[in-house]
N, C-alpha and C positions, 0 to 999 in steps of 0.2 A: 482659486487655483485647485486643480484636481490632483489627488495623489497619483504617483506613477503606478503602472501596473505591478511593478516589483513589490511595492508596499501593500498592494491589495491581495497578493497571493501568499499562501502559507509557505513556509520554508520546508515543508514536509512532503514526501511522496509516498503514496500507498501503492504497493505492487501485490496483486493477488495472483498466486500461482494456482491454476485450475486445470480442468480437463472437461471434455464433453461428457454428457450423461452422468453428471456427478450431483446428486441431490444436495449434499452438504455444501458444494460449491455454489449452488443456486441460493441457498440460505445465506451463505457468507456475502454474496453479492447484494442481497436485499439488506443486510445489516450495514454494508458500506453505503448504500443509497440512503438509508435512514440516518446514518451519521452525517453524510454530506448535506442533507437537507437542513441540518441544524447549525451549519458552519457560517460564520460571517465572512471568512476568507476562503476562496476556493482552494481545495487540496488537490494537488496533481495525483491522478489515478491512472494506473496501467494494469492491464490484465495480460498474463502470460499463460498460454495453453501449453502445458509441458509436453504434450504429445505431438505438437507441430514440429515440422522439420526445422533443424537449427536450434532446438531447445534441449538437446541431449544433457547438457550440464544440469538443467533444472529437473529433467526426468530422473536422472541418476540420484539427485538429492531428495526429491519429493514424490517419487513414484507412488508410494503407499501412504503419503501424508496429506495430500490435497484435501481441502483448501489450506493454503498457507498464506498469511498476509505479512509482508515486510513493511515496516514503517521506518523510513530513512529520512535523515536530515539532508536536504539538498545543499551541496556546497555552493558558495557564492558564485562560482564559475559555472555551475551545473545546469545549463539549459538542457543538455542531452544526458542527464544523469542516468546511469544504468545500475540497477541493483546488483549487489554481490551477496555471497553467502554470509557475510559478516554484517547483516542488517542491524541497525541500532536496536530494534525491537521486532519480535515475531509473535504473531498469534496463529495458532494452529487449530484446525478442525472446527470446533464450535466456539463462537464468540459473539458477544452482543455489541450493539452500537455504542453502549456506554464503555465497554472495554476498549473499543477502537478509540473513542474520545480520550480516555485516560492514557492510552499508549501514545497518542499523538501529542497530548500536552506534555508528557514526560520527555519525548524526543525533542519537542520544541524548547523545552526548558534546559536540556543538555546543551549548553551553549556552544557556539561556534569557536 
């Protein structure tokens, strides 16, 4: 018997707030790729360009702070989970794949 897809996925979502022509954002993306390569369970990942139409909330919050990585625990009901300003954990500007891993493990450990 094969495990269901729900058991194969991490209960964490990474959301990277970024913008075009942002060198630090490019580095952050590469750190997330590096982190993901080491994972046994896929981690849901979303990028939000704060300069795109409809992203004013995020532009107001992070205009001078990108890249910002939100690490959130996905609720049991959360197929269409949307990040909020109250992320379980945030990493800003410069971070390593190891720091992402540590934050993900911390959020996974903060039980449901």
